[in-house]
C-alpha positions in Angstrom: 10.7 19.0 -10.5 7.4 20.2 -10.9 4.8 19.4 -7.5 1.7 17.5 -9.0 -1.3 15.9 -7.2 -2.9 12.5 -8.5 -6.4 11.6 -6.8 -7.6 8.1 -7.4 -11.2 6.4 -6.8 -11.8 2.8 -6.2 -15.5 1.7 -6.8 -16.3 -0.8 -4.9 -19.2 -2.5 -4.2 -19.1 -2.0 -0.5 -17.2 1.5 -0.4 -15.5 4.3 -2.5 -11.9 4.5 -1.6 -11.1 7.8 -2.3 -7.4 8.9 -2.8 -5.0 11.9 -3.2 -1.2 12.1 -3.9 1.1 14.4 -3.8 4.0 13.7 -6.5 7.6 15.6 -6.8 9.7 13.2 -8.7 10.1 10.4 -7.4 8.4 11.1 -3.7 5.0 9.9 -3.4 3.1 11.2 -0.3 -0.4 10.1 0.3 -2.2 13.2 1.9 -6.1 12.4 1.6 -7.4 8.8 1.6 -11.4 8.0 3.2 -13.3 5.3 2.1 -17.4 6.0 2.3 -20.1 3.6 1.9 -21.2 2.9 -2.1 -24.4 2.9 -3.4 -25.4 1.7 -6.7 -22.8 -0.6 -7.3 -23.2 -4.7 -7.7 -20.2 -6.9 -8.0 -18.0 -3.8 -9.8 -20.3 -3.3 -12.0 -22.3 -0.1 -11.9 -25.8 -0.9 -11.1 -27.5 2.5 -11.1 -25.6 5.2 -12.2 -27.5 8.3 -10.6 -27.2 7.0 -6.8 -23.5 5.9 -7.2 -22.7 9.8 -8.9 -24.7 11.4 -5.3 -23.0 9.2 -2.9 -19.5 9.9 -5.1 -20.2 13.9 -5.2 -20.6 13.7 -1.2 -17.2 12.1 -0.8 -15.1 13.9 -3.4 -17.0 17.2 -2.1 -15.3 16.4 1.8 -11.9 15.4 -0.1 -11.8 18.9 -1.2 -13.0 20.9 1.3 -10.6 18.8 4.1 -7.5 19.6 1.5 -9.1 23.1 0.0 -8.3 21.8 -3.4 -10.4 21.2 -6.6 -10.5 17.8 -7.8 -10.6 18.4 -12.1 -9.9 15.0 -13.0 -9.4 11.5 -11.6 -8.0 8.0 -12.1 -10.3 4.9 -11.9 -10.5 1.4 -12.4 -12.5 -0.8 -14.5 -15.2 -3.4 -13.4 -13.2 -6.8 -12.2 -16.4 -9.1 -13.3 -17.3 -10.3 -16.5 -14.1 -10.2 -17.8 -13.1 -12.5 -21.1 -9.7 -13.3 -22.0 -8.5 -13.8 -25.2 -5.5 -14.6 -27.3 -4.4 -12.5 -29.8 -1.2 -11.7 -32.1 0.3 -9.1 -34.5 3.4 -8.4 -37.1 5.3 -5.9 -38.7 8.2 -6.0 -41.4 10.5 -3.4 -40.3 11.9 -0.9 -43.0 15.8 -1.0 -41.7 16.5 -4.4 -40.1 20.0 -3.1 -38.6 18.3 -0.8 -36.4 17.4 -1.4 -32.3 13.7 -2.6 -31.5 12.6 -0.1 -29.6 10.0 0.4 -27.1 8.0 2.6 -29.2 8.0 -0.6 -31.9 6.7 -2.7 -28.9 3.7 -0.4 -28.4 2.8 0.0 -31.6 2.6 -3.8 -32.1 0.4 -4.1 -29.1 -1.9 -1.2 -30.4 -2.1 -3.1 -33.9 -3.1 -6.5 -32.0 -6.1 -4.4 -30.4 -6.9 -2.5 -33.4 -7.4 -5.8 -35.4 -8.9 -8.2 -33.1 -12.5 -8.6 -34.0 -15.1 -8.2 -31.1 -17.9 -10.7 -31.6 -20.1 -7.7 -30.5 -18.9 -4.7 -30.8 -21.9 -2.6 -29.0 -21.6 -4.2 -26.4 -18.0 -5.3 -25.8 -14.3 -3.1 -25.4 -11.5 -4.1 -24.4 -10.3 -2.9 -21.3 -6.4 -4.0 -21.9 -3.9 -6.3 -23.2 -0.3 -7.6 -21.8 2.2 -8.7 -23.9 3.1 -12.1 -23.3 5.6 -13.1 -25.9 7.5 -11.7 -29.0 9.3 -13.5 -31.5 12.2 -12.3 -34.2 14.2 -13.5 -36.8 16.4 -15.9 -34.6 14.4 -16.3 -31.3 10.8 -17.1 -30.6 9.2 -16.6 -26.6 11.2 -13.4 -25.8 9.7 -11.0 -23.0 9.1 -7.1 -23.7 12.6 -6.6 -21.8 14.7 -8.7 -23.9 13.1 -7.8 -27.5 13.9 -4.4 -27.1 17.5 -3.4 -28.6 17.3 -6.4 -30.6 17.8 -6.8 -34.5 15.3 -7.7 -37.0 13.7 -7.4 -40.0 10.6 -8.7 -38.1 8.3 -8.8 -35.1 5.7 -10.6 -33.8 3.8 -10.4 -30.4 0.8 -12.8 -29.0 -0.7 -11.1 -26.5 -3.4 -11.6 -23.4 -6.5 -9.2 -24.5 -9.0 -8.7 -21.6 -12.3 -8.3 -22.9 -15.4 -6.8 -21.2 -19.0 -5.2 -21.2 -19.1 -1.3 -23.1 -22.1 -0.7 -20.8 -19.5 -0.7 -17.7 -17.5 2.4 -18.9 -19.8 3.9 -20.3 -21.9 4.2 -16.8 -18.3 5.6 -15.4 -18.1 8.2 -18.2 -21.6 9.0 -17.2 -21.3 9.6 -13.4 -17.8 11.3 -13.9 -19.7 13.5 -16.5 -22.5 14.5 -14.3 -20.1 15.5 -11.2 -17.8 18.0 -14.3 -14.7 16.0 -13.6 -12.3 13.7 -16.3 -11.5 10.8 -16.2 -7.8 11.2 -16.6 -7.5 7.1 -17.4 -9.4 3.6 -16.8 -7.2 1.3 -15.9 -7.1 -2.7 -15.5 -7.5 -3.2 -11.2 -5.3 -7.0 -11.3 -2.3 -5.1 -12.5 -2.6 -2.4 -10.1 -3.1 -3.8 -7.4 -0.3 -6.4 -8.6 1.9 -2.6 -8.8 0.9 -2.1 -5.2 0.9 -5.8 -3.7 3.4 -8.1 -5.4 7.5 -8.1 -5.6 9.4 -8.5 -9.1 10.5 -11.7 -7.6 7.0 -13.0 -6.7 6.2 -12.2 -10.6 8.9 -13.8 -11.9 8.9 -17.2 -9.9 5.2 -17.4 -10.3 2.3 -16.0 -7.8 -1.2 -16.2 -8.0 -2.8 -12.8 -6.8 -6.4 -13.2 -4.7 -8.5 -10.0 -4.3 -11.3 -10.9 -2.2 -13.5 -7.5 -2.5 -17.1 -6.8 -1.3 -18.8 -7.6 -4.3 -16.2 -9.8 -6.4 -13.2 -11.8 -5.5 -10.7 -12.0 -9.0 -7.6 -14.5 -9.4 -4.6 -12.8 -11.6 -1.7 -15.2 -12.1 1.6 -13.9 -12.9 5.0 -16.0 -13.9 8.0 -14.9 -15.8 7.0 -11.1 -14.3 3.4 -11.2 -16.7 0.2 -11.8 -16.0 -0.3 -15.2 -17.6 -4.0 -15.7 -16.7 -7.1 -13.6 -15.4 -10.5 -14.9 -13.8 -13.3 -13.5 -11.4 -15.9 -15.0 -9.4 -18.8 -12.7 -9.3 -19.0 -13.0 -5.6 -16.8 -12.1 -2.4 -17.2 -10.8 1.4 -20.6 -9.2 1.1 -22.0 -12.5 0.7 -21.2 -13.5 4.2 -22.7 -9.9 5.4 -25.7 -11.4 3.6 -25.3 -14.8 5.6 -25.2 -13.2 8.9 -28.2 -10.6 8.2 -30.3 -13.9 6.8 -29.3 -16.1 9.9 -28.7 -13.4 12.6 -32.2 -11.6 11.6 -30.6 -8.3 12.1 -29.5 -5.5 9.4 -26.8 -5.2 6.4 -25.5 -2.5 8.7 -25.3 -4.5 12.1 -24.4 -7.9 10.5 -21.1 -5.8 8.5 -19.8 -4.5 11.5 -20.5 -7.9 13.5 -18.4 -9.5 10.7 -15.7 -6.9 11.4 -15.5 -7.0 14.8 -16.2 -10.6 14.9 -16.2 -12.4 12.3 -13.6 -15.5 12.0 -12.9 -18.4 9.8 -12.0 -21.8 11.2 -14.6 -22.0 14.5 -12.4 -24.7 16.1 -9.3 -22.7 16.3 -11.1 -19.7 18.2 -9.9 -20.9 21.8 -12.0 -19.3 24.2 -13.8 -16.9 22.2 -16.0 -19.7 20.6 -17.5 -19.8 24.3 -18.5 -15.8 23.8 -22.3 -15.1 23.0 -23.5 -11.5 21.5 -26.5 -9.7 22.5 -27.7 -7.7 20.5 -30.3 -5.3 22.2 -32.1 -3.4 19.4 -35.6 -3.8 20.6 -37.0 -6.7 23.1 -36.3 -9.3 23.0 -33.1 -9.3 23.0 -31.2 -11.6 20.6 -28.2 -14.0 21.8 -25.9 -15.3 19.3 -22.9 -17.5 19.9 -19.9 -15.9 18.4 -19.1 -19.5 17.4 -22.2 -19.6 15.3 -21.2 -16.7 13.3 -17.5 -18.3 12.9 -19.7 -21.5 11.4 -21.6 -19.2 9.1 -18.3 -17.5 7.3 -16.6 -20.6 7.8 -19.0 -22.2 4.9 -18.8 -19.3 2.8 -15.4 -19.0 2.7 -15.0 -22.4 1.7 -16.8 -21.8 -1.4 -14.7 -18.8 -2.2 -11.5 -20.5 -1.9 -13.1 -23.7 -3.4 -13.8 -21.2 -7.1 -10.1 -19.7 -6.5 -8.5 -23.4 -6.6 -10.6 -24.3 -9.4 -9.5 -21.2 -11.6 -5.8 -22.0 -10.5 -6.3 -25.4 -11.5 -7.7 -24.3 -15.0 -5.4 -22.0 -15.6 -2.4 -24.9 -15.8 -0.2 -22.6 -13.8 -0.5 -24.5 -10.5 2.7 -25.9 -10.7 4.4 -22.9 -11.4 3.6 -20.6 -8.2 6.8 -21.0 -6.5 5.7 -18.2 -4.4 2.2 -19.3 -3.3 -0.7 -17.2 -3.1 -1.1 -13.3 -2.3 -4.2 -12.8 -0.7 -5.6 -9.2 -1.0 -8.9 -7.2 -0.9 -10.9 -5.7 2.6 -12.3 -10.0 2.6 -8.6 -10.6 3.6 -8.7 -9.3 6.8 -11.0 -12.0 8.1 -9.2 -13.6 11.0 -7.9 -16.9 10.4 -8.6 -16.3 6.2 -5.6 -16.8 5.4 -4.7 -19.7 7.6 -7.9 -21.3 5.9 -6.2 -20.9 2.3 -3.1 -22.1 3.5 -5.1 -25.0 5.0 -6.9 -25.8 1.7 -4.6 -25.0 -1.4 -1.3 -26.3 0.4 0.4 -23.1 -0.6 2.8 -20.6 1.2 0.2 -17.9 1.6 0.9 -14.3 2.7 -1.9 -11.0 3.1 -1.3 -8.5 0.5 -0.6 -4.9 2.1 0.9 -1.8 -0.1 4.3 -2.0 0.2 6.2 1.0 1.3 6.8 2.9 -2.0 5.4 6.2 -0.4 5.3 7.6 2.3 1.5 8.9 4.1 0.4 12.0 6.2 -3.0 10.2 6.6 -4.4 7.3 9.0 -3.3 3.8 8.7 -6.2 2.9 6.6 -3.9 3.5 3.8 -1.5 0.8 4.7 -4.6 -1.7 4.5 -5.6 -4.6 2.4 -8.8 -2.5 1.2 -6.6 0.4 -0.2 -4.6 -1.7 -2.7 -6.6 -0.8 -5.4 -7.1 3.3 -5.0 -2.7 3.0 -4.1 -1.9 0.7 -7.1 -4.2 3.4 -9.2 -1.7 6.3 -8.0 1.6 4.4 -8.8 0.9 4.0 -12.2 -0.5 7.2 -12.5 3.1 8.6 -11.6 4.9 6.2 -13.8 2.7 6.8 -16.6 3.4 10.7 -16.3 -0.4 11.6 -15.9 -1.1 15.8 -15.6 -2.1 17.4 -12.6 -5.4 16.2 -11.2 -6.0 19.1 -9.0 -5.6 22.7 -8.8 -3.1 24.3 -6.7 -3.8 24.0 -2.6 -5.7 27.1 -1.7 -3.3 28.3 1.6 -5.1 30.0 3.9 -3.5 33.9 4.6 -1.9 33.7 7.7 -3.5 36.0 10.5 -1.5 39.1 10.9 -0.2 39.3 14.4 -0.3 43.2 15.1 1.6 44.9 17.5 -0.3 47.0 20.0 0.9 50.3 21.7 -0.7 52.5 23.9 -0.5 56.1 22.2 -2.3 59.6 23.7 -4.9 61.1 22.0 -5.8 65.0 22.2 -9.4 65.1 22.5 -11.9 69.0 22.8 -13.4 68.5 25.8 -16.2 71.7 26.0 -16.3 73.6 30.1 -19.3 72.8 30.9 -22.3 75.4 30.8 -25.2 76.1 33.0 -28.6 78.3 32.9 -28.0 81.0 34.8 -24.6 81.7 32.5 -26.7 81.7 29.4 -29.8 84.2 30.7 -31.0 86.1 33.6 -34.7 86.8 35.3 -36.0 89.9 33.7 -35.6 91.7 37.1 -31.9 92.4 36.3 -32.1 94.1 33.2 -31.1 92.7 30.1 -30.3 89.1 29.9 -26.5 88.0 29.8 -24.5 87.7 27.0 -23.8 84.0 26.1 -20.5 83.2 27.4 -18.8 81.1 24.5 -17.0 78.1 25.8 -13.3 77.4 25.7 -12.3 74.3 24.8 -9.7 72.4 27.1 -7.1 70.4 25.4 -7.7 66.6 27.0 -5.2 63.7 26.8 -6.3 59.8 26.3 -4.4 56.9 26.0 -5.6 54.8 23.3 -4.5 51.1 21.8 -3.4 51.1 18.5 -1.1 49.0 16.1 2.3 49.8 16.3 3.2 52.0 13.6 6.1 50.7 11.2 7.6 51.0 8.2 4.8 51.7 4.8 2.7 50.2 3.0 -0.2 48.0 3.8 0.7 47.9 7.2 1.6 51.6 7.6 -2.1 51.9 5.8 -3.9 50.0 7.7 -2.4 51.1 11.3 -3.7 55.1 9.9 -7.0 53.2 9.3 -7.3 52.4 12.9 -5.9 55.6 14.3 -8.6 57.3 12.7 -11.2 55.0 13.4 -10.6 55.4 16.9 -10.2 59.1 16.9 -13.9 58.9 15.9 -15.1 56.5 18.3 -13.4 58.7 21.0 -15.0 62.2 19.6 -18.4 60.3 19.5 -18.2 59.1 22.7 -17.2 62.8 24.2 -20.3 64.1 22.3 -22.7 62.0 23.4 -21.3 62.5 27.2 
């Protein structure tokens, strides 16, 4: 199998996650993953493309320098907020009822549903994607895709969930990467790719709610029967917690984020001795003192609001009694201490933290296995299944320095006999001047270290040039003497 590389970028409200993977057949190895503070992104929407492009350019150049590659194209995720879900259907009459229904026919039916669905405002709206809910044939209804492929029927009808978002959001994405001279290989609807990285087939079949708590937006995607049945987004996430700490403690946003990550926790009553600690913030006099318990109370109040909004949308979906596998919480916000126990306490469901499943190997740090990396990892997994082309140039492998064995050789140099003035001229009283005495060269050998001469070709030419250079150096030195 031909080796190729896939590059994915998660454009988050608080960070850009850049991932590069080497793919060889079924083997996926993550060779690079790094998170960079983002700019120009608000609630997962691109608010300032120029600022976003500038920061993203730095992140891409850093990755190219470290890996010694050039990134030509990337896969990216579409915004998770301000997404509406609608239903669409399509029907085709088959020319031959005795032929098996194929996957291509199912995909064609999906394309027809997307093309024929009437958007209320085509200039401002665009379809992010569609998920097949059920199919009907001559004798059966409510079939899933895996069941309908291979059946016989004179007609095929499908029902789909169509996700509609802002056209300006995708236009801003195109603007950014056009400015960077990087092509977009594919845009993914993030709830689907995160589910690919985090959820198991059994969870999606039995019913599960995937809660992705990002910095600017929290999303809820409900799966049942192996299909995404419902999606909703909440326009706030972990960043509002940071802003609350910044306001209440009168510190910078950067420091508030560090306090949240280091000391942030929900359920202040369960902090044990940690709740008695006091943080001393020594930036400039007068120094501030903030109890850890007070910080926890700030975080706990905001987390209650986030979870209540999540439970509201689960109730609205009508699938609240079908979540046999409970809730899976992922995203950067899931790393808050006691957040998962708080979700379990408020919801009554079984709750687990959603890390990227071990479907790949990694030669980078542990950050690639964190809940914040699920979007970038999920896009790599989906891009591999979609057989996308190579995203980068081949790695530039530096030539290894050739170790040349040095040996001592004897080099013959010419040394002239010193000539004194008395030998050249005589005073007038002694008659005619003594004729000039020709000096007789005396051979002399010196030892010089040069590369060992072996074989022919480039090394031989190299040895020859070094030998000549050495002789010139010694000749010049003797001339100066």
